[in-house]
N, C-alpha and C positions, 0 to 999 in steps of 0.2 A: 516541539514539532509543531507542524503545520498542518491542521487538516485540510483537505479537498474534497467535496461531496461529489464525485463523477456522475451520482443519479441524478443530482438537483435537474428538472426541466425535462425529463425522460427524453437523452439523447440516443442517439442511432451508436450503434458501435463505432462508426469511422468518426462521428463528433466525440466521442469520448477518447478515442486515440487522438486525435486532432489535439484536443483540451489536456488529455494528462501530458503530451509532448512539451502541451506550451507550460504548463504548471512548473514540469521539474524546469526545465530551463529558466523559469522566473526564478524558482528556491534556489537555483548554483547559484545564478546571480548576486540572489542577496545571502547568501551562504547560509541557509537554511537546511540543517544538517540531517533531519527527519521529516517524511512526509506521511499522515495515516490517511490513507484516501478509502474513502466509503463509496462504494459501488454496489454494495445491496447484495442481496442471494439469490432472490428472484423468484417466483411465485406459484415455480414449477414443483419445488421441492426437490430439484437437481441441483440446482445450481442456475443462475441468469447467463446472458451471453454476455451482458459486462463486467462481471465475473471470470467469467473463462478468457475474455478479451485483453482483461487488464492484468490477468498472469501471463498469458503470452506476451504480450509485450515488455513487460520487465521482465522475465526472464531473456526475451533481444536484447535486453536494454545490460543489462547485466553480461551477456556474452559479448558484446562493442563495449565495455568498459565504461557507459555511461552514469550506471550505477552502481554500488559499492554490493549491496545486497537488498533483498525484499523477505519477510515473512507474511506469510498466510495468516488469517485473523484465529482461524481454528487452531494453528499450532502457536500462536503468540502466546507464550507462559514458560516461567523460570526456567524449566526442564526443557529447553527447545535449546540445539546448540547456537544458533542464531540470534535468538532472541538474548539469550545470556551474553554472547558478543557485541549486539548493538547495548545493552545496560550498562556493561563494565564503559563501554563509552561514552554514552548519558543516560546515568542515573536516574534523572527524572521521570524514564520510562517504567520507574516499580511503579510511579504514582498515576499509571494511565489507566483509565477506569476499565476500560479493554482486554488487561492482561488477566492470561488465566480465566476467562470469560468463553473461550471457542467461539468468538463472533466469525462468521462466513462471511458474511459483508463488509466485511473489511482488509485491510491489506497495509502491515508497517514497510516504508522502502527507507534506505540509510543510502543516501546521495555521497 
């Protein structure tokens, strides 16, 4: 799994979207099957702009068939159906330090 820190250098939402698209395209070319996106949760306590924008972008990408699926960090646990499906395909996910930690600052993407 490739880890991408989308919150590095405090990008704007538009900058982050461009970087996300570029990183996903590069990962697909390199045949990387999984991405862990670090977008942070935001300092407001209700979720930041990057977090929301990442999830909207991924939902659009899933509908267009550009990604297979994604799971939000707070749902990234064995009891989650999408996580379980990803772990069956890629058992190394069972070793991920964020599994079951309800980390709202990440999202895992299946390309």
